[in-house]
N, CA, C and O atoms as CSV, one atom per row, in Angstrom:
chain,resi,resn,atom,element,x,y,z
A,1,ASN,N,N,83.611,-22.086,41.951
A,1,ASN,CA,C,83.573,-21.559,40.583
A,1,ASN,C,C,83.150,-20.165,40.672
A,1,ASN,O,O,82.263,-19.983,41.505
A,2,GLY,N,N,83.645,-18.877,39.879
A,2,GLY,CA,C,83.661,-17.665,40.265
A,2,GLY,C,C,82.451,-16.899,39.430
A,2,GLY,O,O,82.183,-15.698,39.401
A,3,LEU,N,N,81.809,-18.029,38.753
A,3,LEU,CA,C,80.705,-17.493,37.754
A,3,LEU,C,C,79.671,-16.677,38.366
A,3,LEU,O,O,79.158,-17.268,39.316
A,4,ALA,N,N,79.197,-15.546,38.155
A,4,ALA,CA,C,78.178,-14.765,38.907
A,4,ALA,C,C,76.832,-15.230,38.261
A,4,ALA,O,O,76.601,-15.486,37.079
A,5,MET,N,N,75.982,-15.274,39.377
A,5,MET,CA,C,74.473,-16.211,39.240
A,5,MET,C,C,73.445,-14.958,39.676
A,5,MET,O,O,73.687,-14.071,40.494
A,6,LYS,N,N,72.676,-15.080,39.176
A,6,LYS,CA,C,71.208,-14.450,39.823
A,6,LYS,C,C,69.656,-15.052,39.570
A,6,LYS,O,O,69.386,-15.747,38.590
A,7,ILE,N,N,69.051,-14.821,40.208
A,7,ILE,CA,C,67.592,-15.385,39.934
A,7,ILE,C,C,66.711,-14.448,39.134
A,7,ILE,O,O,66.436,-13.328,39.565
A,8,GLN,N,N,66.188,-14.978,37.767
A,8,GLN,CA,C,65.470,-14.566,37.039
A,8,GLN,C,C,64.502,-13.834,37.453
A,8,GLN,O,O,63.959,-14.286,38.461
A,9,LYS,N,N,63.926,-12.526,36.912
A,9,LYS,CA,C,63.123,-11.524,37.660
A,9,LYS,C,C,61.657,-12.391,37.581
A,9,LYS,O,O,60.821,-12.077,38.428
A,10,GLU,N,N,61.377,-13.233,36.821
A,10,GLU,CA,C,60.003,-13.759,36.245
A,10,GLU,C,C,59.591,-14.625,37.598
A,10,GLU,O,O,58.407,-14.848,37.852
A,11,PHE,N,N,60.753,-15.129,38.509
A,11,PHE,CA,C,60.114,-16.050,39.787
A,11,PHE,C,C,60.393,-15.041,40.939
A,11,PHE,O,O,61.203,-14.114,40.984
A,12,VAL,N,N,59.558,-15.452,41.791
A,12,VAL,CA,C,59.369,-14.605,43.020
A,12,VAL,C,C,58.974,-16.037,44.163
A,12,VAL,O,O,58.204,-16.968,43.928
A,13,LEU,N,N,59.666,-15.832,45.210
A,13,LEU,CA,C,59.550,-16.571,46.662
A,13,LEU,C,C,58.283,-15.978,47.466
A,13,LEU,O,O,58.111,-14.772,47.647
A,14,ARG,N,N,57.575,-16.813,47.839
A,14,ARG,CA,C,56.583,-16.719,48.642
A,14,ARG,C,C,56.509,-17.479,49.760
A,14,ARG,O,O,56.925,-18.623,49.581
A,15,GLU,N,N,55.992,-17.156,51.220
A,15,GLU,CA,C,55.660,-18.096,52.094
A,15,GLU,C,C,54.335,-18.239,52.403
A,15,GLU,O,O,53.520,-17.368,52.708
A,16,ILE,N,N,54.175,-19.622,52.277
A,16,ILE,CA,C,52.789,-20.051,52.199
A,16,ILE,C,C,52.708,-21.234,53.283
A,16,ILE,O,O,52.949,-22.412,53.021
A,17,ALA,N,N,52.362,-20.779,54.437
A,17,ALA,CA,C,52.095,-21.598,55.451
A,17,ALA,C,C,53.167,-21.911,56.140
A,17,ALA,O,O,53.193,-23.051,56.604
A,18,GLY,N,N,54.118,-21.169,56.350
A,18,GLY,CA,C,55.239,-21.676,56.653
A,18,GLY,C,C,56.427,-22.213,55.992
A,18,GLY,O,O,57.540,-22.348,56.498
A,19,ASP,N,N,55.991,-22.561,54.567
A,19,ASP,CA,C,56.846,-22.961,53.631
A,19,ASP,C,C,57.160,-21.923,52.655
A,19,ASP,O,O,56.340,-21.048,52.376
A,20,TYR,N,N,58.289,-21.986,52.141
A,20,TYR,CA,C,58.865,-21.219,51.015
A,20,TYR,C,C,58.520,-21.850,49.765
A,20,TYR,O,O,58.655,-23.066,49.621
A,21,VAL,N,N,58.058,-21.057,48.801
A,21,VAL,CA,C,57.703,-21.721,47.831
A,21,VAL,C,C,58.146,-20.702,46.657
A,21,VAL,O,O,57.993,-19.488,46.797
A,22,ILE,N,N,58.700,-21.268,45.500
A,22,ILE,CA,C,59.362,-20.650,44.150
A,22,ILE,C,C,58.008,-20.538,42.982
A,22,ILE,O,O,57.667,-21.530,42.337
A,23,ILE,N,N,57.380,-19.309,42.845
A,23,ILE,CA,C,56.535,-19.251,41.839
A,23,ILE,C,C,56.687,-18.665,40.684
A,23,ILE,O,O,57.239,-17.573,40.818
A,24,PRO,N,N,56.419,-18.942,39.558
A,24,PRO,CA,C,56.530,-18.130,38.417
A,24,PRO,C,C,55.566,-16.977,38.093
A,24,PRO,O,O,54.430,-16.978,38.568
A,25,THR,N,N,55.976,-16.060,37.344
A,25,THR,CA,C,55.010,-14.955,37.300
A,25,THR,C,C,55.056,-14.660,35.618
A,25,THR,O,O,55.794,-15.401,34.969
A,26,GLY,N,N,54.439,-13.803,35.029
A,26,GLY,CA,C,54.472,-13.217,34.016
A,26,GLY,C,C,54.463,-14.834,32.934
A,26,GLY,O,O,53.985,-15.949,33.140
A,27,LYS,N,N,55.246,-14.232,31.765
A,27,LYS,CA,C,55.147,-15.487,30.393
A,27,LYS,C,C,55.464,-17.052,31.274
A,27,LYS,O,O,54.980,-18.151,31.004
A,28,THR,N,N,56.307,-16.749,32.240
A,28,THR,CA,C,57.244,-18.087,32.633
A,28,THR,C,C,55.822,-18.857,33.396
A,28,THR,O,O,56.023,-19.970,33.881
A,29,THR,N,N,54.775,-18.420,33.470
A,29,THR,CA,C,53.631,-19.702,34.025
A,29,THR,C,C,53.392,-20.265,32.825
A,29,THR,O,O,53.052,-21.440,32.968
A,30,LEU,N,N,53.431,-19.884,31.596
A,30,LEU,CA,C,52.950,-20.591,30.819
A,30,LEU,C,C,53.627,-22.115,30.423
A,30,LEU,O,O,53.058,-23.152,30.084
A,31,THR,N,N,55.094,-21.809,30.610
A,31,THR,CA,C,56.036,-22.722,30.438
A,31,THR,C,C,56.506,-23.575,31.574
A,31,THR,O,O,56.855,-24.748,31.439
A,32,PHE,N,N,56.491,-22.829,32.842
A,32,PHE,CA,C,57.073,-23.565,34.083
A,32,PHE,C,C,55.794,-24.059,34.745
A,32,PHE,O,O,54.963,-23.237,35.132
A,33,ASN,N,N,55.605,-25.347,34.890
A,33,ASN,CA,C,54.526,-26.076,35.962
A,33,ASN,C,C,54.745,-26.372,36.863
A,33,ASN,O,O,55.746,-27.088,36.863
A,34,GLY,N,N,54.205,-26.172,38.071
A,34,GLY,CA,C,54.581,-26.776,39.253
A,34,GLY,C,C,55.076,-25.564,40.214
A,34,GLY,O,O,55.122,-24.375,39.898
A,35,LEU,N,N,55.421,-26.116,41.409
A,35,LEU,CA,C,55.755,-25.101,42.275
A,35,LEU,C,C,57.280,-25.888,43.057
A,35,LEU,O,O,57.335,-27.071,43.394
A,36,ILE,N,N,58.191,-25.066,43.179
A,36,ILE,CA,C,59.486,-25.612,44.033
A,36,ILE,C,C,59.336,-25.336,45.476
A,36,ILE,O,O,59.350,-24.144,45.779
A,37,THR,N,N,59.199,-26.181,46.408
A,37,THR,CA,C,59.433,-25.726,47.724
A,37,THR,C,C,60.758,-25.705,48.153
A,37,THR,O,O,61.581,-26.564,47.838
A,38,VAL,N,N,61.011,-24.622,48.954
A,38,VAL,CA,C,62.446,-24.610,49.476
A,38,VAL,C,C,62.362,-24.560,51.025
A,38,VAL,O,O,61.283,-24.310,51.563
A,39,ASN,N,N,63.436,-24.785,51.718
A,39,ASN,CA,C,63.410,-24.621,53.179
A,39,ASN,C,C,64.250,-23.563,53.214
A,39,ASN,O,O,64.713,-23.033,52.204
A,40,GLU,N,N,64.543,-23.120,54.691
A,40,GLU,CA,C,64.881,-21.878,55.320
A,40,GLU,C,C,66.134,-21.490,54.457
A,40,GLU,O,O,66.227,-20.334,54.043
A,41,VAL,N,N,66.950,-22.280,54.219
A,41,VAL,CA,C,68.479,-21.887,53.931
A,41,VAL,C,C,68.357,-21.880,52.407
A,41,VAL,O,O,69.199,-21.242,51.775
A,42,GLY,N,N,67.379,-22.535,51.754
A,42,GLY,CA,C,66.760,-22.089,50.375
A,42,GLY,C,C,66.562,-20.497,50.113
A,42,GLY,O,O,67.021,-19.759,49.241
A,43,ALA,N,N,65.655,-20.249,51.267
A,43,ALA,CA,C,64.876,-18.896,50.980
A,43,ALA,C,C,66.078,-18.067,51.237
A,43,ALA,O,O,66.202,-17.058,50.543
A,44,ALA,N,N,67.076,-18.361,52.218
A,44,ALA,CA,C,68.406,-17.273,52.360
A,44,ALA,C,C,69.003,-17.205,51.026
A,44,ALA,O,O,69.143,-16.113,50.476
A,45,LEU,N,N,69.391,-18.383,50.428
A,45,LEU,CA,C,70.141,-18.278,49.208
A,45,LEU,C,C,69.249,-17.543,48.150
A,45,LEU,O,O,69.853,-16.747,47.431
A,46,TRP,N,N,67.981,-17.681,47.958
A,46,TRP,CA,C,67.107,-16.826,47.080
A,46,TRP,C,C,67.224,-15.308,47.273
A,46,TRP,O,O,67.242,-14.534,46.316
A,47,LYS,N,N,67.316,-14.854,48.754
A,47,LYS,CA,C,67.385,-13.511,48.889
A,47,LYS,C,C,68.920,-13.137,48.600
A,47,LYS,O,O,69.175,-11.983,48.258
A,48,MET,N,N,69.818,-13.961,48.713
A,48,MET,CA,C,71.323,-13.634,48.382
A,48,MET,C,C,71.181,-13.121,46.780
A,48,MET,O,O,71.670,-12.130,46.237
A,49,LEU,N,N,70.385,-14.105,46.280
A,49,LEU,CA,C,70.698,-14.382,44.562
A,49,LEU,C,C,69.944,-13.093,43.916
A,49,LEU,O,O,70.013,-12.833,42.715
A,50,GLN,N,N,69.174,-12.274,44.915
A,50,GLN,CA,C,68.438,-11.236,43.950
A,50,GLN,C,C,69.465,-10.279,43.437
A,50,GLN,O,O,69.056,-9.462,42.611
A,51,SER,N,N,70.933,-10.227,43.834
A,51,SER,CA,C,71.987,-9.496,43.053
A,51,SER,C,C,72.873,-10.675,42.759
A,51,SER,O,O,72.727,-11.789,43.262
A,52,GLU,N,N,73.800,-10.332,41.903
A,52,GLU,CA,C,74.686,-11.491,41.239
A,52,GLU,C,C,75.582,-11.669,42.429
A,52,GLU,O,O,76.078,-10.808,43.155
A,53,LYS,N,N,75.698,-13.211,42.475
A,53,LYS,CA,C,76.628,-13.803,43.416
A,53,LYS,C,C,77.343,-14.959,42.801
A,53,LYS,O,O,76.963,-15.720,41.912
A,54,SER,N,N,78.732,-14.915,43.631
A,54,SER,CA,C,79.148,-16.356,42.931
A,54,SER,C,C,78.839,-17.493,44.003
A,54,SER,O,O,78.211,-17.300,45.044
A,55,LEU,N,N,79.400,-18.756,43.573
A,55,LEU,CA,C,79.180,-19.595,44.588
A,55,LEU,C,C,79.772,-19.565,45.684
A,55,LEU,O,O,79.171,-20.095,46.618
A,56,ASP,N,N,81.309,-18.870,46.004
A,56,ASP,CA,C,81.593,-18.502,47.120
A,56,ASP,C,C,81.153,-17.565,48.017
A,56,ASP,O,O,81.316,-17.631,49.235
A,57,ASP,N,N,80.545,-16.614,47.362
A,57,ASP,CA,C,79.548,-15.431,47.873
A,57,ASP,C,C,78.550,-16.140,48.885
A,57,ASP,O,O,78.374,-15.851,50.069
A,58,LEU,N,N,77.919,-17.170,48.112
A,58,LEU,CA,C,76.701,-17.808,48.752
A,58,LEU,C,C,77.187,-18.775,49.850
A,58,LEU,O,O,76.568,-18.895,50.907
A,59,VAL,N,N,78.396,-19.512,49.551
A,59,VAL,CA,C,78.967,-20.324,50.886
A,59,VAL,C,C,78.922,-19.404,51.950
A,59,VAL,O,O,78.234,-19.579,52.956
A,60,GLN,N,N,79.594,-18.491,51.762
A,60,GLN,CA,C,80.116,-17.414,52.801
A,60,GLN,C,C,78.855,-16.741,53.584
A,60,GLN,O,O,78.814,-16.446,54.778
A,61,GLY,N,N,78.037,-16.609,52.794
A,61,GLY,CA,C,76.583,-15.925,53.356
A,61,GLY,C,C,76.052,-17.180,54.299
A,61,GLY,O,O,75.732,-16.928,55.461
A,62,ILE,N,N,75.973,-18.343,53.864
A,62,ILE,CA,C,75.191,-19.323,54.594
A,62,ILE,C,C,76.257,-19.653,56.061
A,62,ILE,O,O,75.842,-19.649,57.220
A,63,LEU,N,N,77.474,-19.882,55.696
A,63,LEU,CA,C,78.303,-19.972,56.892
A,63,LEU,C,C,78.497,-18.992,57.993
A,63,LEU,O,O,78.914,-19.260,59.119
A,64,ASP,N,N,78.064,-17.541,57.430
A,64,ASP,CA,C,77.642,-16.615,58.402
A,64,ASP,C,C,76.556,-16.659,59.138
A,64,ASP,O,O,76.439,-16.113,60.235
A,65,GLU,N,N,75.734,-17.292,58.584
A,65,GLU,CA,C,74.369,-17.286,59.261
A,65,GLU,C,C,73.970,-18.730,59.892
A,65,GLU,O,O,73.279,-18.765,60.909
A,66,TYR,N,N,74.421,-19.916,59.265
A,66,TYR,CA,C,74.006,-21.012,59.962
A,66,TYR,C,C,75.176,-21.818,60.532
A,66,TYR,O,O,76.216,-21.671,59.891
A,67,ASP,N,N,75.242,-22.594,61.535
A,67,ASP,CA,C,76.479,-23.549,62.057
A,67,ASP,C,C,76.437,-24.523,61.238
A,67,ASP,O,O,75.637,-25.439,61.427
A,68,VAL,N,N,77.246,-24.519,60.221
A,68,VAL,CA,C,77.338,-26.014,59.476
A,68,VAL,C,C,78.519,-25.734,58.977
A,68,VAL,O,O,79.069,-24.634,59.036
A,69,GLU,N,N,79.122,-27.132,58.258
A,69,GLU,CA,C,80.614,-27.282,57.856
A,69,GLU,C,C,80.678,-26.780,56.622
A,69,GLU,O,O,79.763,-26.876,55.804
A,70,GLU,N,N,81.671,-26.264,56.439
A,70,GLU,CA,C,81.594,-25.690,54.539
A,70,GLU,C,C,81.416,-26.520,53.888
A,70,GLU,O,O,80.717,-26.284,52.903
A,71,SER,N,N,81.949,-27.949,54.082
A,71,SER,CA,C,81.828,-28.828,52.728
A,71,SER,C,C,80.109,-29.152,52.581
A,71,SER,O,O,79.513,-29.129,51.504
A,72,VAL,N,N,79.571,-29.408,53.719
A,72,VAL,CA,C,78.095,-29.640,53.686
A,72,VAL,C,C,77.646,-28.369,52.757
A,72,VAL,O,O,77.191,-28.459,51.617
A,73,ALA,N,N,77.829,-27.409,53.348
A,73,ALA,CA,C,76.927,-26.105,52.874
A,73,ALA,C,C,77.367,-26.188,51.292
A,73,ALA,O,O,76.440,-26.356,50.501
A,74,ARG,N,N,78.460,-26.104,50.855
A,74,ARG,CA,C,78.787,-26.406,49.368
A,74,ARG,C,C,78.053,-27.181,48.784
A,74,ARG,O,O,77.489,-26.814,47.753
A,75,GLU,N,N,77.889,-28.345,49.253
A,75,GLU,CA,C,77.103,-29.294,48.569
A,75,GLU,C,C,75.856,-29.175,48.706
A,75,GLU,O,O,75.174,-29.746,47.856
A,76,ASP,N,N,75.232,-28.503,49.666
A,76,ASP,CA,C,73.737,-28.397,49.724
A,76,ASP,C,C,73.519,-26.920,48.662
A,76,ASP,O,O,72.478,-26.754,48.025
A,77,ILE,N,N,74.499,-26.088,48.626
A,77,ILE,CA,C,74.211,-24.983,48.041
A,77,ILE,C,C,74.279,-25.337,46.411
A,77,ILE,O,O,73.465,-24.872,45.613
A,78,GLN,N,N,75.273,-26.151,46.068
A,78,GLN,CA,C,75.043,-26.751,44.551
A,78,GLN,C,C,74.158,-27.509,44.289
A,78,GLN,O,O,73.920,-27.800,43.117
A,79,GLU,N,N,73.569,-27.932,45.149
A,79,GLU,CA,C,72.350,-28.826,44.861
A,79,GLU,C,C,71.032,-27.871,44.464
A,79,GLU,O,O,70.323,-28.007,43.466
A,80,PHE,N,N,70.902,-26.885,45.501
A,80,PHE,CA,C,69.888,-25.949,45.238
A,80,PHE,C,C,70.010,-25.091,43.965
A,80,PHE,O,O,69.003,-24.678,43.390
A,81,LEU,N,N,71.437,-24.790,43.472
A,81,LEU,CA,C,71.700,-24.385,42.215
A,81,LEU,C,C,71.254,-25.004,40.928
A,81,LEU,O,O,70.773,-24.507,39.910
A,82,ASP,N,N,71.626,-26.548,41.353
A,82,ASP,CA,C,71.179,-27.176,40.026
A,82,ASP,C,C,69.904,-27.458,39.983
A,82,ASP,O,O,69.489,-27.809,38.879
A,83,THR,N,N,69.242,-27.418,40.741
A,83,THR,CA,C,67.671,-27.355,41.158
A,83,THR,C,C,67.047,-26.074,40.116
A,83,THR,O,O,66.396,-26.136,39.073
A,84,LEU,N,N,67.448,-25.179,40.731
A,84,LEU,CA,C,67.294,-23.770,39.892
A,84,LEU,C,C,67.545,-23.620,38.561
A,84,LEU,O,O,66.775,-23.063,37.779
A,85,SER,N,N,68.830,-24.205,38.217
A,85,SER,CA,C,69.310,-24.135,36.889
A,85,SER,C,C,68.562,-24.942,35.776
A,85,SER,O,O,68.425,-24.561,34.614
A,86,LYS,N,N,68.117,-26.067,36.285
A,86,LYS,CA,C,67.400,-27.166,35.559
A,86,LYS,C,C,66.055,-26.687,35.183
A,86,LYS,O,O,65.499,-27.077,34.156
A,87,ASN,N,N,65.400,-25.641,36.203
A,87,ASN,CA,C,64.249,-25.199,35.979
A,87,ASN,C,C,63.962,-23.999,35.239
A,87,ASN,O,O,62.869,-23.482,35.005
A,88,GLY,N,N,65.509,-23.519,34.799
A,88,GLY,CA,C,65.529,-22.486,34.007
A,88,GLY,C,C,65.209,-21.089,35.156
A,88,GLY,O,O,64.664,-20.045,34.796
A,89,ILE,N,N,65.582,-21.311,36.251
A,89,ILE,CA,C,65.059,-20.173,37.384
A,89,ILE,C,C,66.378,-19.211,37.611
A,89,ILE,O,O,66.272,-18.063,38.042
A,90,LEU,N,N,67.652,-19.834,37.260
A,90,LEU,CA,C,68.791,-19.120,37.373
A,90,LEU,C,C,69.404,-18.418,36.298
A,90,LEU,O,O,69.522,-19.005,35.222
A,91,ASP,N,N,69.810,-17.255,36.423
A,91,ASP,CA,C,70.469,-16.558,35.345
A,91,ASP,C,C,72.167,-16.642,35.311
A,91,ASP,O,O,72.781,-16.037,36.190
A,92,GLU,N,N,72.671,-17.158,34.611
A,92,GLU,CA,C,73.799,-17.747,34.888
A,92,GLU,C,C,74.776,-16.773,33.591
A,92,GLU,O,O,75.982,-16.976,33.445
């Protein structure tokens, strides 16, 4: 799908003891409970999503960076996006 997506600016990614964690800032701290831990690929996707990207952009970015099958990459990325979307982190 060619929809442009972007991370909402109220969320930041921090590296804590080797883990990447998504943390809410500002008003979102009142409505968002907990932290989301992401892996290295999730962190790479996060960086890409600082500007508007389509699913295909993200897939291509991961394929350029990691040695992974496109179908696997696409599935993992979709799962990551679903998590972000479900938690209100993704601006679609």
